[in-house]
N, C-alpha and C positions, 0 to 999 in steps of 0.2 A: 372899813378897811377890807379890801378884796382878799379872798383866800386863794392861794395858788394850788392847783391840783396837778400833781405829777402823775404821768401815765407812762407805761412801758408796754411795748408790743413785742411779742416773740414770734418769729416766723421759722418755719421748718422748710427746708429745700431738699427735694429728692431728685437730683439730676439723673438722666440716663447714663449708662456706663461711659459712653464716648465723651459726653460733656464732663463727667466726673474726672476722667483722666486729664482732660484739658485744663480744668480748674486746678487740679493738684499740681500740674506742671507750672501754671501761672503763679500760684501761691508760693511754690518752691522758689521760683525766680525772684519774686517780691521779697521773700524772706532773706535770700542771699544778698540782694542789693541793700536791704535795710541793715543787715549785720555788717556788711562792708562799710557802709556809711557810719554806723555806730562805732566801729573799730577805728576809723579815720578820725572821727570827732574825739574819741577818747585819747588817741595818740597825740592829737594836736593840743589837747588840754594838758596832758602830762608834759 
């Protein structure tokens, strides 16, 4: 019987300030869209 080996890798990312602000803006938009979709799904379920 073969044994399964689970592995995890952790990466660290240090973007320059310009890229960090762009990423923060992008993730903010993604969070907003996700929350709106979740709210709509919850409303439809109720």
